[in-house]
C-alpha positions as a Markdown table, in Angstrom:
| # | Residue | x | y | z |
|---|---|---|---|---|
| 1 | Met | -9.8 | 12.6 | 13.6 |
| 2 | Lys | -9.4 | 10.9 | 10.2 |
| 3 | Phe | -7.2 | 8.2 | 11.8 |
| 4 | Cys | -10.0 | 7.4 | 14.3 |
| 5 | Lys | -12.6 | 7.1 | 11.5 |
| 6 | Ile | -10.3 | 4.8 | 9.5 |
| 7 | Gln | -9.6 | 2.7 | 12.7 |
| 8 | Asp | -13.4 | 2.5 | 13.4 |
| 9 | Thr | -14.1 | 1.4 | 9.9 |
| 10 | Leu | -11.4 | -1.3 | 10.1 |
| 11 | Asn | -12.7 | -2.4 | 13.5 |
| 12 | Arg | -16.2 | -2.9 | 12.0 |
| 13 | Cys | -14.7 | -4.8 | 9.1 |
| 14 | Ser | -12.9 | -7.1 | 11.6 |
| 15 | Ser | -16.0 | -7.6 | 13.6 |
| 16 | Phe | -17.9 | -8.7 | 10.5 |
| 17 | Leu | -15.1 | -11.2 | 9.7 |
| 18 | Asp | -15.4 | -12.6 | 13.3 |
| 19 | Val | -19.1 | -13.1 | 12.8 |
| 20 | Ala | -18.3 | -15.0 | 9.5 |
| 21 | Cys | -15.7 | -17.2 | 11.2 |
| 22 | Ile | -18.1 | -18.1 | 14.1 |
| 23 | Ala | -20.8 | -18.9 | 11.6 |
| 24 | Leu | -18.6 | -21.2 | 9.7 |
| 25 | Asp | -17.2 | -22.9 | 12.8 |
| 26 | Asn | -20.8 | -23.5 | 14.0 |
| 27 | Glu | -22.5 | -24.3 | 10.8 |
| 28 | His | -23.9 | -27.6 | 12.2 |
| 29 | Phe | -25.9 | -25.6 | 14.7 |
| 30 | Phe | -27.8 | -23.8 | 12.0 |
| 31 | Pro | -31.2 | -25.2 | 10.7 |
| 32 | Glu | -31.3 | -26.6 | 7.2 |
| 33 | Gly | -31.2 | -24.1 | 4.5 |
| 34 | Asn | -28.9 | -21.3 | 3.4 |
| 35 | Thr | -28.7 | -19.6 | 6.7 |
| 36 | Val | -24.9 | -19.5 | 6.7 |
| 37 | Ser | -24.7 | -18.6 | 3.0 |
| 38 | Leu | -27.1 | -15.7 | 3.6 |
| 39 | Leu | -25.1 | -14.6 | 6.6 |
| 40 | Leu | -21.8 | -14.8 | 4.7 |
| 41 | Glu | -23.3 | -12.8 | 1.9 |
| 42 | Asp | -24.4 | -10.1 | 4.4 |
| 43 | Val | -21.0 | -10.1 | 5.9 |
| 44 | Asn | -19.4 | -9.7 | 2.5 |
| 45 | Asn | -21.7 | -6.8 | 1.6 |
| 46 | Arg | -20.9 | -5.1 | 4.9 |
| 47 | Ile | -17.1 | -5.6 | 4.4 |
| 48 | Asn | -17.4 | -4.2 | 0.8 |
| 49 | Thr | -19.2 | -1.1 | 2.3 |
| 50 | Cys | -16.3 | -0.7 | 4.7 |
| 51 | Val | -13.8 | -0.9 | 1.8 |
| 52 | Glu | -15.8 | 1.7 | -0.1 |
| 53 | Glu | -15.7 | 4.0 | 2.9 |
| 54 | Leu | -11.9 | 3.6 | 3.2 |
| 55 | Glu | -11.5 | 4.3 | -0.6 |
| 56 | Lys | -13.6 | 7.5 | -0.2 |
| 57 | Met | -11.4 | 8.5 | 2.7 |
| 58 | Lys | -8.3 | 7.8 | 0.6 |
| 59 | Gly | -9.7 | 9.8 | -2.3 |
| 60 | Asn | -10.5 | 12.8 | 0.0 |
| 61 | Asn | -6.9 | 12.8 | 1.2 |
| 62 | Lys | -5.6 | 13.5 | -2.3 |
| 63 | Lys | -7.4 | 16.8 | -2.5 |
């Protein structure tokens, strides 16, 4: 059960990274402005949330 939750969290993290790579590869398609920067900031926040979730799972394992 715990392994599935960890795998799910890592899969979400990977999906967010895929979104970031697609955005960077296609930056010229975005309108002027900080669209890509905002997207990357959002991706970064989501990845950090995943890392926090993994850290909590790791912390719970020690008990």
